[in-house]
C-alpha positions in Angstrom: 0.0 0.0 -0.1 2.8 2.4 0.6 4.3 1.7 -2.8 0.7 3.1 -4.3 0.7 6.2 -2.2 4.3 6.7 -3.5 3.7 6.1 -7.1 0.2 7.9 -7.6 1.2 11.1 -8.8 3.4 9.3 -11.5 2.3 9.9 -14.8 2.7 7.5 -18.2 4.7 10.0 -19.8 7.2 10.4 -17.0 6.1 14.2 -16.3 4.9 12.9 -12.7 6.8 12.8 -9.1 8.6 12.0 -7.3 10.5 9.6 -9.6 9.6 10.3 -13.1 8.5 6.7 -13.4 6.8 6.0 -16.9 4.3 3.4 -18.3 4.4 0.0 -16.6 7.0 1.1 -14.4 4.1 2.3 -12.4 2.1 -0.3 -10.6 -1.4 -0.8 -11.7 -2.9 0.1 -8.3 -0.9 3.3 -8.4 -2.0 4.2 -12.1 -5.8 3.2 -10.8 -5.6 5.7 -7.7 -4.1 8.7 -9.9 -7.2 8.7 -11.7 -9.3 8.5 -8.7 -7.1 11.2 -6.7 -7.4 13.8 -9.9 -11.4 13.1 -9.9 -11.5 13.7 -6.2 -9.1 16.4 -6.1 -10.7 18.5 -8.9 -14.2 18.1 -7.7 -14.0 19.0 -4.1 -13.2 22.2 -2.3 -9.7 23.0 -1.5 -8.3 25.5 1.0 -6.4 27.1 -1.8 -9.3 27.4 -4.6 -13.1 26.6 -4.9 -14.1 23.1 -6.5 -13.9 22.8 -10.0 -16.3 20.4 -10.5 -16.9 16.8 -11.8 -17.4 17.9 -15.5 -13.9 19.3 -15.6 -12.3 16.8 -13.8 -14.2 14.2 -16.2 -12.6 16.3 -19.1 -9.1 16.1 -17.5 -9.3 12.5 -17.2 -10.5 12.0 -20.9 -7.9 14.5 -22.5 -5.1 12.7 -20.4 -6.3 9.2 -21.2 -3.6 7.2 -22.8 -1.1 10.0 -22.1 -0.6 10.9 -18.6 -3.4 8.7 -17.0 -3.8 5.0 -17.8 -6.3 4.6 -20.5 -8.2 1.4 -19.2 -8.6 3.3 -15.4 -9.6 6.3 -17.4 -12.2 4.3 -19.4 -13.4 2.7 -16.3 -13.6 6.0 -14.7 -15.5 7.9 -17.4 -18.0 4.7 -18.0 -18.9 4.8 -14.2 -19.8 8.6 -14.2 -21.3 8.9 -17.7 -22.8 5.7 -18.7 -23.4 4.0 -15.4 -24.7 7.2 -13.5 -22.3 7.1 -10.5 -22.2 10.1 -8.6 -19.9 11.0 -6.0 -21.0 11.7 -2.1 -21.0 15.1 -1.1 
């Protein structure tokens, strides 16, 4: 579990941190968590900015699918919200 937390800010193209890992060097669980983390953080209020909303979060995931976010994780996330009607709890 610690490795998931350590890697969830890594990006498929190597632009993430802390180690600049790429592609399959990032464990699957961290690639999935990365997508969930972006959706949660963008759709939630933060002390330094207001909530951006779920629509912008999903657009970000869609834009980065296969480039910075795992394509399968991104597709599953988009399907949950757009096709299956998932809504996050407030």
